[in-house]
N, C-alpha and C positions, 0 to 999 in steps of 0.2 A: 665551542669546543668538546671534543670525546670527553667525559666524564669516566674515570677512569679509578677502582679500588687498587691500591696495592695493598698489600697483604702477604704474614710472612714474615722472613727476614732471616738473617744468620746466627742469631743469637738464641738462651731461650725461652724466650717469650713467646716466642712464633705461636705455642699453642694458642693461646691463649689471641695469638692475632687470627687468627681462625676462626675463634670463637666472634670478632669483634665484626668480622669480615661477614658472616654470615645476620647479623643486622643489621652492617651498613646494605648489604646487598636487598634486605630484606623492604629496606626506605628507601633503595635508587635503584629499583628492579633493572632498568635501563643501560645501566653501566657496566662497563667491561669488568674484567676481573684480570688480575696481574697476582700471580704468585711467586714469589720472593725468596727462593730455596736456600736450606745449608749450605749450598758450595755455589751459592753467587748467581747461580742462574733464574734466571726468569721464565715463568711461562704462562702462557692464557692458560684460562681454568672452564669449563663450562657450571654455569647458574647450577644445577643438577647435581655435578658434585661435592658444591661445595655447600648448599644446603645439606646434602647427603647422608654430611659428614657428624656423624651422630654421634661422637664424643670427642669434642676437638680438646678438652683440657685432658685428655688421656691417649691421644691416638695419633702420628704424625698424619700430617694431610696431605696426599699422593695428586699434584695436579696433572691435569688429562691432557692438554691442548701442548701449541706446540711452543716451542723455547725463542724467546725475546728478546735477541739480540746474544753477544757470549757468556754477557754477566749482568752487572746491575747498571756500570759505565756507558754500557752499549747499549741497553734497553731504556736508560734515560734518555740517549740519543735518539732512541727511537718513539719514543713519547714526544720528543720536541717537536719531529719530524710533524707526527700527525694531530699535533696539535692537540696533544693530550690534558688535562687539571689533575691531577692526583687527590683523590680521598685518603690520605693515609688512615690505614685497620694497621697503623705497625704501634710494637712500643719496644722501647729498650735498645741497646747496642747500638749496633751505628745506625737505625734508622730516630731513634732518641735524643743523642749525642751532637745532633748537629751537622754529620756527615751527609747523611740522606740531604739532608736542607738545604748545604750548600753546594750538592752538587746540581742540583732544581737549583736554583739560584743564579749558578752561573750560566746557564743553561737555557735562562727565562721560563723555566718549566711553573707552570701555578702550582701551588698545593694547600693544602689545608693545614692548620697548628701553626705554632712557632714559626721565628726565623733562625737561622742553622745560628748567629750568636748567643742570641734565648735558650734555647733548646741547647746548645754547650755549657750556660752559665748552671741551667734549672739540673742539668745531670751529673754534676759533680757537686755531689752533698757538703763538703765541705765549702765550696765558695758559693753554693746554693746559701746555703744558712746565714755564710757573711754580709752577701747584698741583701739577704731578708731582715737581718738584723739594722743596716743599715737603714734600711726601709722603715725603720721602727717597729719589727714584728719580731716581739720576742723568741728567741731561740737558748737552747739546753746547752751546755758549758760544752766543746768536746774536750777527748779523754786521750793522750799519746799511749798507744802501745806500751811504752818502758814504764809506764803510769798506770796499768790497770792493776795490780794487785793492790795501790795502795789508795785507789780509785775503788776496788769494791770493797776494801774498809771503812773509807770513808761514806760511802750511797749505797752498800747493801745488796745493791742487785744494777745491772749496768745491760745495755743491750748493744749489739755491733751489727754493724750490715754493711756490705759492699760499699763504697763509695760512687762507684761506675755502673749500678746498676739497677732494678729495679728491684724495691728492698725486700720483696715476697722471697726473692732468692737470697739462700745464705744469712737470712736471719737469723742471727744468734742470741739467744739471753746468756746472762751470766750470773746464775741462781749460787754456785755453789764452785770452791775454789778448780774444782776438776774442768769446771766450763770454761776457765782462762784457758787451759792446755789447748782448750778443741778450739779456742779466737785465735790464739799463736799460729797453731799449724794450717789455720787458715788464710790469716796474713800474709802468710809465705807464698802465696801464690797470685792475691791481690790484696788492693790496700782497702784496708778496715775503716770505718768511722766510728769512735766507739762513746758511747754518751751514759751519764748518768740514766736509769731506768724510773722514769719520774712517775709517780702515783697518780690516774684518772681516769675519765673515759674518754674512749679513743673516738676522732670527728673525722672528718672529713668535709670541704666545702669549694664546690666549682665558683668559676668564676664567666663569664663568660661576655664575648664582644658582641656588641648588634652594630647593626646595621649602618648607622650614623657616627660608629666610633666609641658610642661609650659602654659602657662597662657595668655590670652587674652582677652579685655576689649571686650565687640559687641559696636555694633555706638548708643549712647545716644537715646531715646525717648523723647520726647517733650510733656507731659501728660494740655492739657485744661481741665479739670472738670466741670461736668454741674453744674450748682449754686455755682462755684467755691473753694466749696469744694470734694475733692476726699475721698470722705466714700463710706461704701459696696453698697450703691444705685450705684452715680456715676461710680463706676468700674463697677460692672455687670451687672446693668439693666437701666439705663439712657443712651438714645440710643446719649445723646449730648453732652458726653464724648467723643472728639478727643484726639487720641493718635496716635503720628507725629514720624516713625522713618523713615529714620535721623530728631532728632530731626531741627529746623531753629536755631541751634547755632550758632554763629561766630565758623570758624576752632578753635581760643584759646580755648575758652568755651567747646568745645566739645572735645577737647583734653586735659582740666580740669576736667571735668568730669571722662573722661575714667583713666584716671592717678590715679583721687580718688576712684574709685570703684575697682581696683585692690589696690589701700592700703590697703583698707576696706578687702578686701579677703583675703591679707594677716596676716592683724594684728588680723585677727578672725580665722586664721585658717583653712580658709572655703576648703572644697572639693570638685573635679567634676561640680560645678558651683554655682553661687549664685547671688543676685543681690541684688544694693544699692541702695536708694532711697534720693535724693538731693531736697532743694531748690534751684536753680540758682538764687542767688542776684547779688545787685550791687557789694557784696566783692565778689562773684565768689560761687562755690558751696557750701553749706554747708549739711553738713550729717544728715540726719533725721535717719534711721534705713537701717538693711541690712538681706536679706532673706536666709537663707541657704534651702529652700522649696518653691519658687516662682512660683505661677499658671505656672500652663502647658494645660490649657484649649485652645479651637481653637484661642480665643481671646484675649487670657493672653498676657502680653507683652514681657516675653521671647522669644517666639517661635515668634514673631515679630521680633525681635532685631537678630534672629537666621537666617530668613529668610533672612532678610538685609546685614548679613554678607554673605549670599549664601551658608548658613548650610541647610540641609536639616534634619526636624524633627528627621527621622528615625533613617537618622546618627547620631544625635547628641543621641540618646539614643542608637546604639547599640556601642557607645565609652564611654558614662557611665556605662555600662554594665562592657566592659570590664576593667575598671578601676575598679570598684567593685570587681572585679573579682581576681586582683592585690592587691589591697588593703589587702581584707579575707586571700590572700597567704602569707600576711608578720607576 
C-alpha cells in the first residue's frame, strides 16, 4: 500500500495540522503528501514545501502540487484506486467528527486513528462526557445557557467551550458578569458546553493500542499554562507554558489519571490512540474531553508521552499503520 499523509482540512485547526504533518513526514519520509485545502480541494505537495513552511501556527500553508480530484470525495476515490493508506495528520471539524472516517470506511480505505462512530461520539463533548460517565469516569456537571447567571452565582467561575470543536478555539472563561454577555453572543452561532471551572492542575493522558490489541496508558502530563488558561495561544505560541512529563503527581494520582484515561478510551470505543484531558482536583481527576486525533507536532503532548514511555515516534506510526491495515481487512 502507498502510505499517504493527509493534512490540512476545512476548519480552523488546519494550522496545527500542518505542524503535525511536518512531524509525521520527518518520521515517514517516503510517504506521499496530500493537502486538504479550505475550499475542499486536495493537492499533492512536495517535501521541501512542507518542511520549509517555518510558521505553521501563524501562516496558512500553500501546496505546490497537482490537484487530486475535484474535492475530498473524489480524492478519496483516487486513494482507493491507488490502494493508499491514509495517515491522518488532521484535527477538528470534518476530519475528527467522523465524516472523513465514514467516507474512508465506505470505500475500504485504511486510515489511522479511531472509527467514524467513535470519532463522532468523542467529538460531541456533551455525548462524550455522558458516555465517559457511564464508563465510570468522573465528569463535571453541565450547565444550561438559561441557567448561566445562577450557576455563576453558585460556582463563582465558569468555563464555556464549543461542543463540536477543539477546545483551544472558542474557549471562554466566565470570571465576571460581563463575560456572560460574551458567552451568550458566541452561543448564537454555535452550541456551547458550560461547566463549573474546577480548581486544580491541568493534566492529560494518552492511551495507546498495541499490536496485540491491548491498551496501555502513557505517563500523565502536567500542564502549567501561561496566564493560567490553556487556550490556543497558551498551547502553541506562549513560551511560558510548561508541559511536564511525567507530571509531578503522587503515584496514586498518576495511577488514577491513567486508569480514567483507559476507561474513557474504552467507553468511547476509541481505536489506535487517544488523549484525554483532565483537571486534577481535590477529588481526583475530573474528565474534560477525549481527543481521537490529538496533536502530533514535534512540540505536542502525545509525542512527549511516547518519549517518556520509551517509544520512538517512528515506531508508533508504523504500529498505527499496521493496525489500520488490519482494521480495513475485517
